[in-house]
C-alpha positions, -999 to 999 in steps of 0.1 A, spaced: 0 0 0 13 35 -9 14 59 21 26 94 28 50 97 58 75 123 72 109 122 56 137 102 74 175 103 74 176 70 55 157 86 26 187 105 13 198 80 -14 162 78 -27 158 116 -27 191 120 -47 177 95 -72 145 115 -75 164 147 -80 183 131 -108 151 121 -125 135 155 -120 162 173 -141 164 211 -142 136 234 -133 127 220 -98 146 245 -78 139 230 -44 150 195 -53 187 199 -65 208 169 -71 232 178 -43 237 155 -14 248 182 11 217 204 3 193 175 5 208 162 37 204 197 52 168 198 40 160 165 58 177 178 89 157 210 89 125 191 84 132 168 114 141 198 135 108 214 125 89 183 138 110 185 170 100 221 175 136 232 175 134 260 148 118 294 147 89 299 123 111 316 97 131 284 93 104 258 95 97 234 67 80 200 65 91 173 40 70 142 32 77 112 10 55 87 -8 65 52 1 53 16 -2 43 3 32 60 -30 24 96 -18 18 94 19 30 113 31 -1 107 68 -10 94 71 -46 79 106 -43 84 138 -24 63 169 -14 69 197 11 55 227 29 74 258 38 57 273 68 64 310 61 85 322 32 106 353 31 109 360 68 146 352 70 157 361 34 137 378 7 113 356 -14 111 370 -49 88 368 -79 77 390 -107 43 407 -106 28 411 -140 13 445 -141 5 475 -163 21 509 -168 1 535 -187 17 562 -209 -7 589 -221 -7 623 -237 -39 643 -243 -20 667 -264 -8 640 -288 -39 619 -284 -18 589 -273 -28 563 -247 -7 531 -242 -12 505 -215 20 485 -215 24 452 -196 53 451 -172 73 428 -149 81 442 -114 103 425 -88 80 417 -59 81 404 -23 43 404 -20 41 368 -8 63 373 22 49 354 52 28 330 31 30 292 35 43 275 4 36 242 -12 68 230 -29 91 202 -40 64 180 -56 79 152 -76 68 116 -83 90 89 -98 78 84 -134 76 46 -127 49 53 -101 27 78 -120 0 52 -127 -32 51 -108 -38 80 -84 -5 83 -67 -1 119 -79 -34 129 -62 -22 113 -30 12 130 -31 -1 165 -38 -32 165 -16 -18 148 15 -3 181 26 -38 196 30 -48 170 56 -16 178 75 -24 215 73 -60 208 84 -49 187 114 -24 214 125 -40 245 112 -24 268 138 11 261 124 4 277 90 -3 311 76 -35 325 61 -23 324 25 -8 294 7 12 297 -25 27 273 -49 53 281 -76 48 261 -107 76 250 -129 78 271 -160 85 262 -196 120 248 -205 132 222 -230 149 189 -226 183 206 -226 173 229 -197 169 260 -219 142 285 -208 130 311 -233 120 334 -204 154 331 -188 171 337 -221 152 370 -226 152 382 -190 175 366 -164 205 359 -187 207 397 -194 213 404 -157 230 372 -144 254 363 -172 250 326 -165 231 296 -178 195 289 -165 205 256 -149 234 272 -130 212 300 -116 185 275 -108 210 252 -90 225 281 -70 190 292 -59 181 256 -50 212 252 -28 204 283 -8 228 307 -26 202 335 -33 220 367 -24 228 372 -61 191 376 -69 188 408 -49 222 420 -61 217 415 -98 180 417 -106 166 450 -120 148 472 -94 127 490 -120 98 475 -141 106 456 -173 84 462 -203 72 428 -215 69 441 -251 107 442 -252 110 405 -245 113 379 -273 80 365 -287 90 331 -272 95 346 -237 62 365 -239 44 333 -248 55 314 -217 47 340 -190 24 323 -166 26 289 -184 37 256 -169 61 229 -181 40 202 -199 50 177 -171 37 202 -145 3 207 -161 -13 178 -140 0 193 -108 -15 227 -117 -48 211 -125 -48 194 -90 -42 227 -72 -68 246 -93 -94 219 -85 -86 227 -48 -93 265 -53 -58 278 -62 -57 306 -88 -30 324 -108 -31 361 -98 -4 375 -121 28 365 -102 55 345 -120 88 330 -112 118 352 -119 138 324 -135 114 306 -159 82 327 -158 61 299 -144 29 309 -125 26 313 -88 -8 299 -77 -24 310 -44 -54 304 -21 -65 314 14 -59 283 35 -94 280 48 -108 281 12 -87 251 1 -113 224 -8 -96 195 9 -92 215 41 -127 230 41 -144 197 33 -123 173 54 -138 159 86 -128 136 115 -141 101 119 -131 71 140 -113 40 127 -131 6 129 -118 -29 120 -137 -47 93 -138 -55 56 -140 -22 36 -164 -20 6 -142 -16 -25 -171 2 -42 -169 30 -16 -157 64 -28 -120 70 -29 -109 92 -1 -77 106 14 -75 91 49 -50 104 75 -42 99 111 -40 128 135 -5 119 148 19 149 144 51 129 146 40 97 129 17 113 103 4 89 76 -20 94 47 -34 68 22 -59 69 -6 -86 43 1 -121 33 -7 -136 47 25 -167 28 37 -182 49 65 -208 35 90 -221 58 117 -190 80 117 -166 50 116 -143 44 87 -141 7 81 -105 -5 75 -88 -39 74 -58 -48 95 -33 -39 68 -48 -5 63 -49 2 100 -13 -8 103 -2 13 73 -19 44 89 -4 36 124 -39 36 140 -59 12 161 -97 8 162 -112 38 179 -84 62 169 -94 94 151 -89 98 113 -93 128 91 -109 120 57 -119 138 25 -131 125 -8 -115 131 -41 -136 153 -64 -160 135 -88 -137 143 -117 -107 130 -99 -124 98 -89 -132 92 -126 -97 100 -139 
C-alpha cells in the first residue's frame, strides 16, 4: 500500500535518485547530497519544535508500506521570506498617455516583488515516473492539505505554490534567455542550481529594481509567461481543483505561474472531517478518499475506498497498520472530487 509519511534520514539516497530524474527546473530538489541532507535535517528539527517559524519546513515522502522506499516527495514551507527575501515578478500594467498627442498606451510590465512574504508555500512536488500510474499523484499532492487541516495553527492565512515554467529537454528556458540571462550572465541551470542550494544573495544584487516592459522580450519569452512545463500541467490542475488561482505573479527564472489560495478556502481542508477507525472489511465500491491519522510525529495518509458506517471508517488490518492507528483512533478524511475519482 502506498502511504505518505514524514521524511527520514535514510531517505537521502532515494531523494538523490528522485532529484536526478527531476532534471532542471525543480529548484527545491537539487541533485546535491549536502543540500538534501540539510533539508532533511531541517524538516526533522521542525517536527521536533527546534526551529523558529522563519526556518520551519516539512518534507513528506510517498513510500510503499512494504519496503518503506521513497518514490515521491512533497513539502510545505511554513512562512517564506521571513529570513531572506522571497522574490517573484508581478505582471502589471504601466500607462503612458498624452492628451495633447492623443496617445494612450497601457503596457504590460514585470516588477520585482516580495508580496508573498509570510505565506505558507507548497513546494518540492515530484513523483518517480515509474509510479505515475493510478492516483499516486493525487495522494502525493493533496496529502499536505490534511496535515495542514490537522495542525492549522502552524500555518499562515495564505498558501502559495510556484509552478515549474517552460523549458526544453536541454534545460533551456525562453523566459530566462530573454530576462534573467541579461542580468545574471549565467546559464539557466546554473542560476536554478544556485537558488536551489540556498545561494540566493545574487538575486537581490543583480535583478533589476525597475519594471521591465514585456513588449521588449522575445516572442518566445512573452508566450510562456504564466505557463507551466508540460509535465507540471497535471499538478497545476490538481491545485486549481482545490481552489488555487493564478493572480499575475510569476517565477523570476522561468516565468512559471505562482498559484495562491486562502488556507481555509482550500477544498480538501474545508471539506475534510474527523471520523473514527473501525476494524472490518471495507467496501471496495466506496468512494476513494484521502485518509490520514492525527499523529503529528507519525503522520500517515493513504488513498482508500472509505466505507463509513455511523461516523466510523471501516478499515482492514493492513490499512490500520499502514496508517499507524488502532480501532477507535481518530482519522481525518476527505473524498476526491468527482472528476478525480473518474480520472
